[in-house]
C-alpha positions, -999 to +999 in steps of 0.1 A: -461-166-674-438-147-697-444-109-696-432-078-714-431-045-696-437-014-718-423+016-701-394+021-677-406+049-654-417+050-618-449+029-624-431+003-645-407-002-616-436-006-591-449-034-613-415-050-617-411-050-579-445-066-575-439-092-603-407-102-586-428-115-556-452-135-578-441-171-583-439-181-619-440-146-633-410-138-656-404-105-673-386-114-705-386-081-723-389-044-716-397-016-740-387+020-735-384+052-754-347+058-748-323+027-753-298+037-725-324+042-697-342+011-708-311-010-706-303+003-671-337-009-658-333-042-677-300-048-660-313-039-626-343-063-628-325-090-647-346-087-678-329-104-707-342-084-736-347-046-740-358-026-770-374+006-782-397-013-806-429-029-793-432-052-823-397-066-815-408-074-780-440-090-792-420-114-813-400-127-783-404-165-780-430-177-755-444-142-747-478-145-730-488-110-719-479-073-719-482-047-692-485-011-706-471+017-684-465+039-714-479+075-718-517+076-718-518+090-753-505+057-768-524+033-746-551+025-771-528+020-802-504-002-782-532-022-765-547-030-798-513-038-813-507-063-784-540-080-788-537-082-826-504-101-818-523-126-797-511-114-764-530-106-732-527-070-720-529-050-688-532-012-694-522+012-667-548+037-656-563+054-676-567+029-705-571+059-727-579+096-726-610+095-747-641+074-745-638+065-782-604+049-777-616+030-747-644+016-768-620+006-795-599-013-770-630-031-757-641-040-793-608-056-800-609-075-767-643-088-776-632-098-810-600-116-798-613-131-765-580-122-748-577-108-713-576-070-714-575-054-680-573-018-667-548-009-640-574+004-616-552-002-585-577+012-560-598-019-565-569-039-552-554-019-524-561-038-491-576-006-476-602-003-503-607-041-505-615-040-467-642-013-473-656-032-504-660-065-484-678-046-456-702-030-481-709-064-499-716-080-466-741-053-457-720-041-427-714-006-442-734+016-465-716+043-483-731+078-479-704+102-490-669+095-505-647+126-501-614+126-520-584+149-522-558+143-550-530+168-546-497+173-564-473+201-571-466+199-609-463+234-624-438+221-649-440+189-670-419+168-646-426+132-634-427+118-599-389+112-601-382+149-610-374+141-646-390+158-677-421+140-691-424+131-728-462+136-724-486+158-704-505+144-674-542+153-669-563+157-637-596+145-653-586+116-675-559+102-653-562+112-616-600+116-615-603+082-632-591+065-600-619+081-580-647+079-606-641+041-610-637+035-573-669+054-564-689+034-589-672+002-579-679+007-542-714+019-546-722-008-573-739+019-594-731+043-622-733+080-615-767+094-624-754+129-619-719+141-626-706+177-629-671+192-630-655+226-626-620+236-636-597+265-628-576+284-653-556+266-680-518+265-677-504+288-704-478+262-715-491+228-705-526+235-719-543+217-690-564+228-659-543+228-628-573+227-604-605+208-607-636+200-586-659+170-594-693+160-578-712+128-585-743+111-572-756+075-578-793+065-579-792+052-544-783+086-530-746+082-522-725+112-533-688+118-541-669+150-537-634+151-554-609+180-553-578+178-575-548+201-579-514+203-595-509+236-576-507+221-541-474+229-523-477+205-494-483+168-487-488+150-520-510+121-529-546+110-525-568+106-494-602+089-495-627+095-467-655+070-466-684+085-447-707+055-440-738+047-420-717+027-396-684+045-393-660+067-411-627+055-426-598+072-444-578+052-470-544+063-482-532+038-508-527+004-489-533+019-454-566+024-436-576+045-406-609+051-389-624+085-386-604+092-354-570+083-371-569+049-354-552+023-377-574-005-391-556-038-395-559-048-432-529-072-433-552-102-436-573-089-464-552-104-492-519-122-497-499-089-500-500-053-488-490-040-522-520-030-544-500-031-576-487-066-569-523-077-561-534-061-594-508-080-613-517-113-595-553-108-607-541-103-643-520-134-643-546-155-625-573-144-650-551-155-679-543-189-663-580-195-653-593-182-686-618-158-670-626-121-669-605-103-644-616-077-618-610-044-635-614-058-670-617-032-698-654-041-700-658-034-662-640+000-663-659+013-694-686+028-671-659+050-655-647+061-689-682+070-699-686+091-668-653+108-674-666+117-709-698+132-693-676+152-669-655+165-698-686+175-716-699+193-685-667+214-686-676+226-721-643+214-735 
């Protein structure tokens, strides 16, 4: 499986680390905005070709698939360009920052029949997989998902402390993880969804704090708090309050309600959710099937995000 990586930032490196552990996966090209930094990453990971031009990468002999870790604002255009070139595509979350663009991606996927997958890593983290299997088996019933997503980003810097070429967004990026996960774990689309936001940043033009509430028809609710103003522990915590236990997931790790670790090491072949996500992408291509987290499957989350944006009056 010959793959092109678009992007050379923190998330691209997480994918490259995961792909290095997948037998038969070969990254043959990497696309970046700045030639010098792209070449550094290419050298580190032994990638033979680097470029700033996506069309050049798409012309590499034998290329099968592309993983997009580029800025959200170009996801739709790049995904469509990749599929028009006859290549399968995995688009990091969110697949777009508007519902219209998400629907455009889906339309081209339906037209071409190629694999198009969203990078909804929470579906693949062993912690969330463990919960999902319990729900599917009837051993747990979700009653309330309580989520905190906290960062300290009062300037436009990335996770590595470097200036971004784009602006992040609490709703279309960070809330997307929870909106999709809540609907995936409950097996339902939110029948009620409301959002509140704090003041807009005078320079970045985005809300720095947000609160979201959702309810699905069966009665389960989700409460999500997000902030770029949090000066403390960073990241996301998911508290599953169920009829038969409470569990707290933080990325690939899981604790019960009393902070006792839950062994999730046998849930899948790896403890790395991003690696598992990439394994699903590659397997779906090889087996000619729809992947978990396909563009079609994540569209309900994009529709809910659109409703949430409308509820903000923006």
